[in-house]
N, C-alpha and C positions, 0 to 999 in steps of 0.2 A: 491544339497542336496544329502543325502546319499541315494543310491538304495538298501539299505541292511537293515534287521531289526535284532536286536540283541536280544539273550535269555539272562534276570538275575534273558542276554545275555549276488608239491611233486614229486623230482625224482631221485630214485637209478636205479633200472633195466637197461633198454638199454641206459639211459641216465646219468650213474652213474658219468661220468667224468664232467658234466656240474651241477651236482646237489649239492645243499646246505643244503638240508633238512635233520633234525636230522635223524639218523638211528633209526629204531624201536628196541623196546625191547622185541618184540613178538618172541617167540623161538620156538613155535610149528611148525611142518611141514606140509604143506598143504596136502590133499588128493590127491593120483595119479587122473589124469584127468579122467581115466576110471571108477574111483569109485565114482565121484560126483554124486548127484542126478540130475534129469532133473531139467532144470531152470539155472543150473550154466554154464556160457559161457565158452567154451573150445578152439575156434578158435583163430588165430592170429588177430592182430589189423587189422580191415577192412579199409585200407587206401591206395589208394585214394577211396573216395566213388563215386558211380555213379548210374544212372538208365538208362535203354534203352531209347535212344532218348534224352539224357541230356548230357551236358558235365560232366566232372569229376571234384571234389571237392577234392584236397589234404589238409588234415587236419594238418599234421605236419608242412606244409609251411605256414599255418596260426595261428600257435602257436608262441607266445613271451615269454621271461622270464623276469619277474619282480622279482629282488631280488631272483633269481634262482627259482622262481614259474612259471610253464608253464600256460600260460592264453590263452585261445582260443580267436581268433578274430571272436566274433560272429556277427558283423556288416557284415564282408565279407561273412560270412556263410548265414546269411539272405539275402543278396544280391543274392546268388546264389541260395537259394531257390525261391526268387521272379522271377527267370527265367523259373520256372517250373508252367505251367499254371493249370494242373488238381489238384484240392484240395487233392484228395486221394493220388496222387503220391508225392504232397508236404510234407503230414503227414509222408509218408514213408520215405522219405529223410530226414526230420527233425530226426527221430529216428535213422536212420543210422549215422547221424553226431554225435548224442548224444552218441550212442554207441561206436564210434570210439575215441571220446574225453575221455570217462570214461576207455576205454582201456587203453590209454596213462596214465591216472592217475593211473590205477592198476599197470600198469609195472613200473611206478614212485615209488609208495608205497613199492613194494617189491614182490618177488616171493611167500611170504607166503599168499598174498592177493587174494581175490576171487571177481569175478564179477557175480552177479545174476540178472536175468530178470523174472518178473512175469507179469501178465495181467496189473497191475495197479503200478508196482515200477521197478526201476532200482537201484541196490545197489552195491557199491564196499566197502568192509570190509575186514578185516583180521579176524573177528568173526569166531567162528566154524560154519560149514555149517549149523547145525541145527537151531542156533541162527539167523543165515541170513535169513532162510526159515520163521522163526517165526517173524522176523522184517517185512517181506514182508506182511505176513498174518495180522500182526496188521495195517500195513498201508492201506490196502485194505478195513478192517473192519472200519477204522477211516474215510474213504470217507464218507460212511452211517452215521456215528456217528455225524461227525462235520456237515453234511448237515441237520441231524435232530435237531441239538441244534441251528443251524443258519438258519432257514428257511427265504428264500427271501433275504438272503444276501450271504451266500457261494455259490462259484461258482468254480466247477473244470472242466476245458475244458475236454470233453469226450476223446479226442484223446491223451490227455497228461499223461505222466506216472510221478509219483514222483520219483525224483532222491535224493537218500540218500548217502552221502560219509561219511564213518566212519574213522577216522583217528586214529593212534596208540596211540598217546599220545599227551598232551597238546602243546609241544613245535612245533610239526608236525601241529597240529590245528592252532595254532596262526601265524606260518609262512605262512600257506597257505591262511587263511582270510585276512592277512595283505595286500595281493595283491588287495583286493577289498576295503580297507580303503582309506581315502585322505591321501596325503603325511604329513600332519600335524594335530594335534588336540589331545584331550583327549577322551580315549576310555576305557569303562568299561571291566572288566573281564566278560566272557560268557562260558556257556557250550553248546551252539548250535546257529546256525545262518541261517537265510534263506537270500539267495543270489539272488538277481534279476538283473543280469547284462549279459543279452543276452540268458542265459540258466537258468530258475529258478531252484535251488536245495538248499538242506539244509545239513548242515555239523555238525557233532559232534565228540565227542572223544570216543574212544573204551571202553566200561563199561560192567556191567551187564545188561541184558535186561530190567529189571526193572527200571535202572537209565536212559536208553536211551528212554523208552516209553514215558515219559513226555515231552522229548525234541522233539521227533517226533511228538506229538500231537500239541504242541506248534507251531512249524515250519509249519506243514499241515495247521494250521489254519491260518497263515500269507498267506501260499500260496493260500488258498480259498479266501482270502480277497484281493489278490494283485491287481486284476482288477480295485478295487476302488481308490488306491492311497490315502489312509486314512491318517489323522492327525496320528502322532506317537501314542499319547496318547491312542487314540481311538482303534487304531490297536492292540497295545500291551495290553489294557485293555480287549478287546474281547478275545485275545489269552491266557492269562492268566487264565480268567474266564473258557474257555473251557478246558483247562489243568486241572484246579482244579476239575472240573465236571467228567472228564475222568480219573482222577487219585486220588481215595479217600484217598490212603496213604499220598500224598502229602498235600492234603487239611488238613489232620488230624494235620500233622507235622506242617504247617503254622499258624493253628488256635491257637497254644500255643504261639505264638510270640505276645507279646503286643507292636505294634508299634504306638499306639495313642500318647502316650506321646513324642515319637520321631518325629512324624508329627508336633505336636504343636511347638515344638522347631525349627524346621527345616524350614518351609514355611514361605517365605516372598513375597511381591510383586515382587522383581526381580527374585527370585527363580520360583516364580508361571509364569513368563513370559517364562523362559527357560523349564518349564515342557509343557507350550502350544506350544512351537516351536519344542520340542523334544530334545533340547540341553542336558537337565538334565538326560535324560537316558543313554547317552553315557559317563557321569562323574562316577568315581569309587565311593565307600564307600556309605554313606548315600543317596547321591543324586540318585544313581542308585537304591538301594533297595526301598527307598522311592517313587520313581517315578513309579516303577512298582506296588508298592502296592496301591498308591493312584489312579493310572489308572484302577486297578481292583476294587477298592471300588466304584469310580465314574461310571464306567460302569454297575456295579451291581446294583446301585441306579438309573441310568437312564433307566433301561432296563426292568423295572417291568411291563410296557405295551409293549410287544414285537412287534406288529404290528406298533405301532408308532415309537418305537426305530429303527426298521428294516428302516422306511422311513427317518429317521434321519441320519442313517448310510450311506445308499446310495446317499444321498445329501451332505453329509459333505465333505467340501474341505480342503485340506492341508494347503492352504495359509492362511487361517484365523482360522485354528485350530477348524473348525467346528461350528464356533462362530454363523454365519447367519443361519445356518441350525438349531441350537439348539433354537434360537430365533423364527424362522419361523414355525418349526415343534413340537418342544417340549414346545415352549412358554417358555423358560427359559433362564436365562443368566448364562452361564458356571461358572463365577466367582462367582456368588451367591450360585451356586450349592456346591462349594467347601468349602466357607465360612459357609455354613450351615452344612456341614459334621465336621467342627470344632468349631462349635458353635461360630464362630468370626463374627465381624460386617463387612458388605461389603464395600469394596472399589473399585473404577473402576479400580485402578492398578491392581486388582487380576483378572480381565477378559481379556480374549485374546484380543490382539490388532487386530483391524479390519481395514485393508488396504482400502483406498478408491481406486476408478478406475484411479485417476491421479497419484497416488503414484506408483513409480517403485517397481518391485519385486526383493528381494534381490537375489544375485547369490548363 
């Protein structure tokens, strides 16, 4: 199963000779290091990393190149972390590893790129310094906003920083995220992505801050729900609803789109099974657009009683699309709920398939 959630959903520098990333079109020169505000990281790549009393870990030795994309061997890094017995020192070592990895990414993107760290954020971007600082402030405010909107559900580990990678253009973005896709399959166009592959982080494309903020909100919501390993429709439905609530302009724009007729023409029993499994979200065109919209509508409908809905969310299992939890906690069949939205007569083939204990789990 995919370990990534899509929103609808790098080396030049010292590795120039081995890099295949598209060159940036960003032509502005970075500020001299001495003129950068506090928070911008100026020092060289901290590699190898070590703490007193521990063996060192060489980050570059654990980077591999997939289609010229440098990918960290996080399994090896976590194995090294596990040799550190003290929890506080382990958190410190994790942060050192993340900084070193991001420093390599910064060098790979180009000399025009900045690396910035605040209390709750680590950002690599070629945006102007004031935009980067504003993005960090936005991330820090979103911690409280998302927690307020998702009580009893959202969970941000207190020692973790949100990691944001802003790439210069779409070519660079898709080449980067392709390293985290399966080797084959159909994948939808996206404007941002939350990646959980050893080091949770989210990625987007350089743009106006007003365009980036909804992406940050969406992907931070995924991050806050990541510990639950939710069915994709539920994960995306919550993220889109939070995104709309915290981005009023986006909500107003979407409200002008009448998708109801398109829903009626598109969905059938087979496509509904793809919706419950999550496959419909990764397909392009109508499948992607209507899957996100249906997830948004369904979550909005089911969450009118928040306390009950929160219990459902924390109990929902990916393998049955949350069907058992819906029956036990919400006292509803998810297929019946969808049919009710479309004023359609329910058929059992519209409900999520529930695997029995004796049936194997698909790979």
